[in-house]
MIROKOL-307234 format. One record per atom (N, C-alpha, C): x, y, z. Coordinates in steps of 0.2 Angstrom, whole numbers, padded with zeros to 4 digits, always signed. Layout:
// MIROKOL-307234
XYZ ...
***
This chain:
// MIROKOL-307234
-0246+0079+0115 -0247+0086+0118 -0240+0088+0121 -0237+0094+0119 -0231+0096+0122 -0232+0100+0128 -0229+0097+0134 -0229+0101+0140 -0223+0105+0141 -0223+0111+0141 -0217+0115+0142 -0215+0115+0149 -0219+0114+0153 -0217+0113+0160 -0212+0107+0162 -0212+0102+0157 -0208+0097+0158 -0201+0098+0156 -0199+0104+0153 -0192+0105+0150 -0187+0105+0155 -0189+0108+0161 -0184+0109+0166 -0182+0102+0169 -0187+0098+0170 -0186+0091+0172 -0181+0087+0167 -0183+0087+0161 -0179+0084+0156 -0172+0086+0155 -0171+0093+0156 -0165+0096+0156 -0160+0093+0162 -0163+0093+0167 -0160+0090+0173 -0158+0083+0172 -0163+0079+0170 -0161+0072+0169 -0155+0071+0164 -0155+0075+0158 -0150+0074+0153 -0143+0076+0157 -0143+0081+0160 -0137+0083+0164 -0135+0078+0169 -0139+0075+0172 -0137+0070+0177 -0134+0064+0173 -0137+0062+0168 -0135+0056+0164 -0128+0058+0161 -0127+0064+0159 -0120+0066+0156 -0115+0066+0162 -0117+0068+0167 -0112+0068+0173 -0110+0061+0175 -0115+0057+0175 -0114+0050+0177 -0109+0047+0172 -0111+0048+0166 -0106+0045+0161 -0099+0047+0161 -0099+0054+0163 -0092+0057+0163 -0088+0054+0169 -0092+0053+0175 -0088+0050+0181 -0087+0042+0179 -0091+0039+0175 -0089+0032+0173 -0083+0032+0169 -0083+0036+0164 -0077+0036+0159 -0071+0038+0163 -0071+0043+0167 -0065+0045+0171 -0062+0040+0175 -0067+0036+0178 -0065+0030+0183 -0062+0024+0179 -0063+0024+0172 -0061+0018+0168 -0054+0020+0165 -0049+0016+0167 -0043+0017+0164 -0038+0022+0168 -0041+0024+0174 -0037+0028+0178 -0036+0036+0176 -0040+0038+0172 -0039+0045+0170 -0040+0046+0163 -0040+0052+0160 -0041+0054+0153 -0035+0050+0149 -0037+0048+0143 -0032+0045+0138 -0028+0050+0135 -0021+0048+0136 -0016+0053+0133 -0015+0051+0125 -0013+0056+0121 -0012+0055+0114 -0007+0060+0112 -0003+0058+0107 +0002+0062+0104 -0001+0067+0100 -0008+0066+0098 -0011+0071+0094 -0016+0075+0098 -0016+0075+0105 -0021+0078+0109 -0028+0076+0107 -0028+0069+0107 -0035+0066+0106 -0038+0068+0099 -0033+0070+0094 -0036+0072+0087 -0036+0065+0083 -0039+0060+0085 -0040+0054+0081 -0045+0055+0076 -0044+0052+0070 -0049+0053+0065 -0056+0051+0067 -0061+0055+0065 -0068+0054+0067 -0070+0047+0065 -0073+0043+0069 -0075+0037+0067 -0071+0031+0068 -0064+0033+0069 -0059+0027+0069 -0061+0023+0075 -0063+0025+0080 -0064+0021+0086 -0070+0016+0085 -0074+0018+0080 -0080+0013+0079 -0079+0008+0073 -0073+0008+0070 -0072+0004+0065 -0071-0003+0067 -0068-0004+0073 -0068-0011+0076 -0063-0015+0072 -0065-0021+0070 -0060-0026+0067 -0060-0024+0059 -0065-0020+0057 -0065-0019+0050 -0062-0012+0048 -0056-0011+0050 -0052-0005+0049 -0051-0004+0041 -0053+0002+0039 -0052+0004+0032 -0045+0007+0032 -0040+0004+0029 -0033+0006+0028 -0033+0012+0024 -0036+0013+0019 -0036+0019+0015 -0038+0025+0019 -0044+0024+0022 -0046+0029+0026 -0041+0031+0032 -0038+0026+0035 -0034+0028+0040 -0027+0031+0038 -0025+0030+0032 -0019+0033+0029 -0021+0040+0027 -0026+0041+0024 -0028+0048+0022 -0029+0053+0029 -0033+0050+0033 -0035+0053+0040 -0028+0055+0043 -0024+0050+0044 -0017+0051+0048 -0013+0056+0044 -0013+0056+0038 -0009+0061+0034 -0012+0068+0035 -0018+0068+0035 -0021+0075+0035 -0020+0078+0042 -0020+0073+0047 -0019+0076+0054 -0012+0078+0055 -0007+0075+0052 +0000+0077+0052 +0001+0084+0049 -0003+0084+0043 -0002+0091+0039 -0005+0097+0043 -0010+0095+0047 -0013+0101+0051 -0011+0102+0058 -0009+0097+0061 -0007+0097+0068 +0000+0098+0069 +0004+0093+0066 +0011+0093+0067 +0015+0091+0061 +0015+0096+0056 +0018+0094+0049 +0025+0090+0049 +0029+0092+0055 +0036+0089+0055 +0036+0084+0060 +0031+0083+0064 +0032+0078+0070 +0030+0071+0068 +0032+0066+0072 +0031+0059+0071 +0024+0057+0071 +0022+0052+0068 +0015+0049+0068 +0014+0047+0075 +0008+0048+0078 +0006+0046+0085 +0006+0039+0086 +0008+0036+0092 +0007+0029+0093 +0000+0026+0092 -0005+0030+0094 -0012+0028+0093 -0013+0027+0086 -0011+0031+0082 -0013+0031+0074 -0009+0025+0071 -0002+0024+0074 +0002+0019+0071 -0001+0012+0073 -0004+0012+0078 -0007+0005+0080 -0013+0004+0076 -0017+0009+0075 -0023+0008+0070 -0021+0006+0063 -0015+0009+0061 -0013+0008+0054 -0011+0001+0053 -0007-0002+0059 -0004-0008+0058 -0010-0013+0059 -0015-0012+0063 -0021-0016+0063 -0025-0017+0056 -0025-0011+0053 -0028-0011+0046 -0024-0014+0041 -0018-0014+0042 -0013-0017+0037 -0014-0025+0038 -0014-0027+0044 -0014-0034+0046 -0021-0037+0043 -0026-0033+0044 -0033-0035+0042 -0033-0037+0034 -0030-0033+0030 -0030-0033+0023 -0024-0037+0020 -0019-0039+0024 -0013-0042+0022 -0008-0038+0018 -0002-0041+0016 +0003-0037+0013 +0001-0035+0006 -0002-0040+0002 -0004-0038-0004 -0009-0032-0004 -0014-0033+0000 -0019-0027+0000 -0016-0021+0003 -0012-0021+0007 -0008-0015+0010 -0004-0012+0004 -0001-0016+0000 +0003-0013-0005 -0001-0010-0010 -0007-0013-0012 -0011-0009-0017 -0014-0003-0014 -0016-0003-0008 -0019+0003-0005 -0014+0009-0005 -0008+0007-0003 -0002+0012-0002 -0001+0015-0009 -0001+0011-0014 +0000+0013-0021 -0005+0017-0024 -0012+0015-0022 -0017+0019-0024 -0018+0026-0021 -0016+0026-0014 -0016+0033-0011 -0011+0038-0014 -0005+0035-0015 +0000+0039-0017 -0001+0041-0024 -0004+0037-0028 -0006+0039-0035 -0011+0045-0035 -0016+0044-0031 -0021+0049-0031 -0018+0056-0029 -0014+0056-0024 -0011+0062-0021 -0006+0065-0026 -0002+0061-0030 +0003+0064-0035 -0001+0067-0040 -0007+0064-0043 -0010+0067-0048 -0013+0073-0046 -0016+0074-0040 -0018+0080-0037 -0013+0086-0037 -0007+0084-0035 -0001+0088-0035 +0001+0090-0042 +0001+0086-0047 +0003+0088-0054 -0002+0093-0056 -0008+0091-0055 -0014+0096-0058 -0014+0102-0054 -0011+0103-0048 -0010+0109-0044 -0004+0113-0045 +0000+0111-0051 +0006+0115-0052 +0012+0112-0050 +0013+0107-0046 +0019+0104-0044 +0022+0099-0049 +0029+0099-0048 +0033+0095-0053 +0037+0090-0049 +0039+0085-0052 +0042+0079-0048 +0048+0081-0044 +0052+0085-0046 +0058+0088-0042 +0056+0092-0036 +0051+0096-0037 +0048+0100-0032 +0045+0096-0026 +0041+0091-0028 +0038+0087-0023 +0043+0083-0019 +0048+0080-0022 +0053+0076-0018 +0057+0081-0014 +0059+0087-0016 +0062+0092-0012 +0058+0094-0006 +0052+0095-0007 +0048+0098-0002 +0047+0092+0004 +0047+0086+0002 +0046+0081+0007 +0053+0080+0010 +0059+0080+0007 +0065+0080+0010 +0066+0085+0015 +0064+0092+0013 +0065+0097+0018 +0061+0097+0024 +0055+0094+0023 +0050+0094+0029 +0051+0087+0033 +0054+0082+0030 +0054+0076+0033 +0062+0073+0033 +0063+0069+0029 +0070+0066+0029 +0072+0064+0022 +0078+0062+0021 +0080+0059+0014 +0077+0052+0013 +0075+0048+0019 +0072+0042+0018 +0065+0043+0015 +0061+0048+0018 +0054+0050+0016 +0055+0052+0008 +0060+0056+0007 +0060+0058+0000 +0061+0052-0005 +0066+0048-0003 +0067+0042-0007 +0061+0037-0008 +0057+0037-0003 +0050+0033-0004 +0046+0037-0009 +0046+0043-0009 +0042+0047-0013 +0044+0046-0021 +0051+0046-0021 +0054+0045-0028 +0051+0038-0031 +0051+0033-0026 +0049+0027-0029 +0042+0027-0031 +0037+0031-0027 +0030+0031-0029 +0029+0035-0035 +0034+0040-0037 +0033+0044-0043 +0035+0039-0049 +0040+0035-0048 +0042+0030-0053 +0037+0025-0054 +0033+0023-0049 +0028+0019-0050 +0022+0022-0054 +0020+0028-0052 +0015+0032-0055 +0017+0033-0063 +0023+0035-0064 +0025+0036-0071 +0025+0030-0075 +0027+0024-0072 +0026+0018-0076 +0019+0016-0078 +0015+0017-0073 +0008+0015-0075 +0005+0020-0080 +0006+0026-0079 +0004+0032-0083 +0006+0030-0091 +0012+0029-0092 +0014+0028-0098 +0012+0021-0101 +0011+0016-0097 +0008+0010-0099 +0000+0011-0102 -0003+0015-0098 -0010+0016-0100 -0011+0021-0106 -0006+0025-0107 -0006+0030-0113 +0000+0029-0117 +0000+0024-0121 +0007+0022-0125 +0009+0028-0130 +0004+0032-0132 +0005+0037-0137 +0007+0043-0134 +0007+0044-0127 +0008+0050-0124 +0015+0051-0121 +0018+0056-0122 +0025+0057-0120 +0025+0064-0116 +0028+0064-0110 +0029+0070-0106 +0033+0075-0109 +0032+0081-0107 +0037+0087-0109 +0044+0085-0108 +0049+0088-0112 +0056+0086-0110 +0058+0088-0103 +0056+0094-0101 +0058+0096-0094 +0055+0091-0089 +0049+0088-0090 +0047+0083-0085 +0051+0077-0085 +0053+0075-0091 +0057+0069-0092 +0064+0070-0088 +0066+0076-0089 +0073+0077-0087 +0073+0077-0079 +0067+0080-0076 +0067+0079-0069 +0066+0072-0066 +0062+0068-0070 +0062+0061-0068 +0069+0058-0068 +0073+0059-0073 +0079+0057-0073 +0084+0059-0067 +0083+0066-0066 +0087+0069-0060 +0086+0066-0054 +0079+0064-0052 +0078+0062-0045 +0078+0054-0045 +0079+0051-0051 +0080+0044-0051 +0073+0040-0051 +0068+0044-0054 +0061+0041-0055 +0060+0038-0062 +0065+0038-0066 +0063+0036-0073 +0064+0028-0073 +0065+0024-0068 +0066+0017-0068 +0062+0014-0062 +0058+0009-0064 +0055+0005-0059 +0060-0001-0057 +0064+0001-0052 +0070-0004-0050 +0067-0010-0047 +0061-0010-0044 +0058-0016-0041 +0055-0021-0046 +0053-0019-0052 +0050-0023-0057 +0044-0019-0059 +0039-0022-0061 +0033-0019-0064 +0026-0020-0060 +0027-0023-0054 +0021-0024-0050 +0019-0017-0046 +0014-0017-0043 +0012-0012-0039 +0014-0012-0031 +0017-0018-0030 +0020-0019-0023 +0027-0016-0023 +0027-0009-0022 +0034-0006-0021 +0036-0005-0014 +0031-0005-0009 +0033-0003-0002 +0037-0009+0001 +0036-0015+0000 +0040-0020+0003 +0047-0020+0000 +0048-0020-0007 +0055-0019-0009 +0058-0013-0007 +0055-0008-0006 +0058-0001-0004 +0060-0003+0004 +0056-0006+0008 +0058-0007+0015 +0065-0012+0015 +0065-0017+0011 +0071-0021+0010 +0077-0017+0008 +0076-0013+0003 +0082-0009+0001 +0084-0004+0006 +0079-0001+0010 +0081+0004+0014 +0083+0001+0021 +0083-0006+0022 +0085-0009+0028 +0080-0007+0034 +0074-0007+0032 +0069-0005+0038 +0064-0011+0038 +0060-0011+0043 +0055-0016+0043 +0049-0014+0039 +0044-0019+0037 +0038-0017+0033 +0034-0013+0037 +0032-0014+0044 +0028-0009+0047 +0031-0002+0048 +0038-0002+0049 +0041+0005+0049 +0040+0008+0042 +0040+0005+0037 +0040+0007+0030 +0033+0010+0029 +0028+0007+0032 +0021+0010+0031 +0020+0016+0035 +0023+0017+0041 +0023+0023+0045 +0027+0029+0041 +0033+0027+0038 +0036+0032+0034 +0032+0034+0028 +0028+0030+0025 +0024+0031+0019 +0019+0036+0021 +0016+0035+0027 +0010+0040+0029 +0013+0047+0031 +0019+0047+0034 +0022+0053+0036 +0024+0057+0030 +0027+0053+0025 +0028+0057+0018 +0022+0059+0015 +0017+0055+0016 +0010+0057+0013 +0008+0064+0016 +0009+0064+0023 +0007+0070+0026 +0010+0076+0024 +0017+0076+0022 +0020+0081+0019 +0018+0083+0012 +0015+0078+0009 +0013+0080+0002 +0006+0083+0002 +0002+0080+0007 -0005+0083+0008 -0005+0090+0010 +0000+0093+0013 +0000+0100+0015 +0003+0104+0010 +0005+0102+0004 +0007+0107-0001 +0002+0111-0004 +0002+0117-0004 -0003+0122-0007 -0003+0122-0015 -0008+0124-0018 -0008+0125-0025 -0003+0130-0027 +0000+0129-0033 +0005+0134-0036 +0004+0135-0043 +0007+0139-0046 +0007+0141-0053 +0009+0135-0058 +0005+0133-0063 +0007+0128-0067 +0012+0131-0073 +0018+0128-0073 +0023+0130-0077 +0024+0125-0083 +0023+0119-0081 +0024+0113-0086 +0017+0110-0087 +0015+0109-0093 +0008+0105-0094 +0008+0099-0089 +0002+0099-0086 +0001+0093-0081 +0000+0087-0085 +0000+0081-0083 -0002+0075-0086 -0008+0075-0090 -0013+0078-0087 -0020+0078-0091 -0020+0082-0097 -0014+0086-0098 -0014+0090-0105 -0009+0087-0109 -0006+0081-0107 -0001+0078-0112 -0004+0075-0118 -0002+0076-0124 -0005+0073-0130 +0000+0074-0136 -0004+0075-0141 +0000+0076-0148 +0005+0081-0148 +0003+0087-0145 +0007+0093-0145 +0013+0092-0141 +0012+0089-0135 +0018+0088-0130 +0023+0083-0134 +0020+0078-0138 +0025+0074-0141 +0029+0078-0147 +0025+0082-0150 +0029+0086-0156 +0034+0091-0153 +0032+0094-0147 +0036+0099-0144 +0042+0095-0141 +0042+0089-0139 +0047+0086-0136 +0051+0081-0141 +0049+0082-0147 +0053+0077-0152 +0060+0079-0152 +0064+0074-0153 +0071+0074-0153 +0073+0075-0161 +0075+0081-0162 +0078+0083-0169 +0085+0083-0170 +0089+0081-0165 +0096+0081-0165 +0099+0076-0170 +0095+0071-0171 +0098+0066-0176 +0097+0068-0183 +0093+0073-0185 +0092+0076-0191 +0096+0081-0193 +0099+0081-0199 +0104+0087-0201 +0100+0093-0201 +0103+0098-0198 +0099+0105-0197 +0098+0108-0204 +0103+0107-0209 +0102+0110-0215 +0096+0107-0219 +0096+0100-0219 +0091+0096-0222 +0084+0098-0219 +0084+0098-0213 +0077+0100-0209 +0075+0107-0211 +0080+0112-0211 +0078+0119-0213 +0076+0119-0220 +0079+0115-0225 +0076+0115-0232 +0069+0112-0232 +0068+0107-0229 +0061+0104-0229 +0056+0109-0226 +0058+0113-0221 +0053+0117-0218 +0052+0123-0223 +0057+0125-0226 +0057+0131-0231 +0052+0129-0237 +0053+0123-0239 +0049+0121-0245 +0042+0120-0243 +0040+0118-0237 +0033+0117-0234 +0030+0124-0233 +0034+0129-0231 +0032+0135-0229 +0030+0139-0236 +0035+0138-0241 +0034+0141-0247 +0028+0138-0251 +0027+0132-0250 +0021+0128-0253 +0014+0131-0250 +0014+0132-0244 +0008+0135-0241 +0007+0142-0243 +0012+0146-0244 +0011+0153-0246 +0010+0155-0253 +0011+0150-0257 +0010+0152-0265 +0003+0151-0266 +0001+0155-0271 -0006+0155-0274 -0007+0150-0280 -0001+0148-0282 -0001+0143-0288 -0002+0136-0286 -0007+0133-0289 -0008+0126-0287 -0002+0121-0289 +0000+0122-0295 +0005+0118-0298 +0012+0119-0294 +0014+0125-0292 +0020+0126-0289 +0019+0124-0282 +0014+0124-0279 +0013+0121-0272 +0014+0114-0272 +0011+0110-0277 +0012+0103-0278 +0019+0101-0279 +0022+0105-0283 +0029+0103-0284 +0034+0104-0278 +0032+0110-0274 +0036+0111-0268 +0035+0106-0263 +0029+0104-0262 +0027+0099-0257 +0030+0092-0259 +0030+0090-0266 +0033+0084-0268 +0040+0084-0266 +0044+0089-0267 +0051+0090-0266 +0052+0089-0258 +0048+0092-0254 +0049+0091-0247 +0047+0084-0245 +0042+0081-0248 +0041+0074-0246 +0047+0069-0248 +0050+0071-0254 +0056+0067-0256 +0061+0067-0251 +0063+0073-0248 +0068+0074-0243 +0066+0071-0237 +0059+0071-0235 +0057+0068-0229 +0058+0060-0229 +0056+0057-0235 +0057+0050-0236 +0064+0048-0236 +0069+0052-0239 +0076+0050-0240 +0079+0051-0233 +0078+0055-0229 +0081+0056-0223 +0077+0054-0217 +0072+0050-0218 +0068+0047-0213 +0066+0053-0208 +0063+0058-0210 +0061+0063-0206 +0053+0063-0205 +0051+0063-0199 +0044+0063-0197 +0041+0070-0200 +0036+0069-0204 +0033+0075-0207 +0030+0080-0201 +0027+0076-0196 +0024+0080-0191 +0030+0084-0187 +0035+0081-0187 +0041+0085-0184 +0043+0090-0188 +0043+0089-0194 +0045+0095-0199 +0041+0101-0199 +0034+0099-0198 +0029+0105-0198 +0028+0108-0192 +0031+0104-0186 +0029+0107-0179 +0032+0114-0178 +0037+0115-0181 +0041+0122-0179 +0041+0127-0185 +0038+0124-0191 +0039+0128-0197 +0034+0134-0196 +0036+0140-0197 +0032+0146-0197 +0029+0147-0190 +0031+0144-0185 +0028+0146-0178 +0033+0149-0173 +0031+0153-0169 +0035+0155-0163 +0035+0151-0157 +0040+0150-0154 +0040+0146-0148 +0037+0150-0142 +0033+0148-0139 +0029+0151-0133 +0034+0152-0127 +0034+0158-0124 +0038+0159-0118 +0037+0154-0113 +0042+0152-0109 +0041+0148-0104 +0044+0151-0097 +0043+0147-0092 +0045+0150-0085 +0047+0144-0081 +0052+0145-0076 +0054+0140-0072 +0055+0142-0065 +0054+0138-0060 +0055+0140-0053 +0062+0137-0051 +0065+0141-0047 +0072+0139-0044 +0071+0139-0037 +0073+0133-0034 +0073+0131-0027 +0079+0135-0024 +0077+0138-0019 +0083+0142-0015 +0082+0140-0007 +0087+0137-0005 +0087+0134+0002 +0088+0140+0007 +0086+0139+0013 +0088+0144+0018 +0095+0145+0019 +0098+0151+0021 +0105+0152+0021 +0108+0149+0027 
***
């Protein structure tokens, strides 16, 4: 049976317990705990104890950076938690975690309209050249794994050009997923400092908004991207034009024998000059779709 008259007593008891707990907490440690994030630690981080989830800590720290102080340093309290989490999983586990978090973040950025050059530039502007260089390394790692998983898939020409411009077309450290330690050695920094740099760079990437898609993202790469990006420079323009004219005429004629003769002639030229038939047909009788490009303009 519920006694309404006891509500006042229970309310006073709860208030008394909260006041006592507050006095106890304030007396422990000599006052309120200071934090470079104004106590904005990730929810639940204090309850993780020895089983710190490094991936969770990286994402939570990067999110806090993006929301609270996008250009500020990572707080000492979060840095300590990250180092504890990294120590718990070891160097190999940390390398795999960092690679996985960056791969997921990059894929979201690609699908959100961002291009390699733009991501690296944004990180350099909000952070530093070192942070941007680390992101270049992560892009090179992502691209290498993506191409290995999809051997028949070729990115659009402009995408490949950007990878070359930023230096992300080569996995200079090898083929493994542990690129954080090699990057630290090449940059002359310690491994713990490299982990902090990675989280700060991740914070800059997490804060990037969606933008218009101007280049097909990786999810749309396929046969059409390979045809559009095919290199026809090695094929004589006159021969290629003749092949395309024969194919176009064969498709337009209503006479079967004439169509067969024209197609046979085109096939003969294709075989003689080692032309890919798909390449020859890719632009025959088709208009090139209009494109667009973003231009980065720095502050005056």
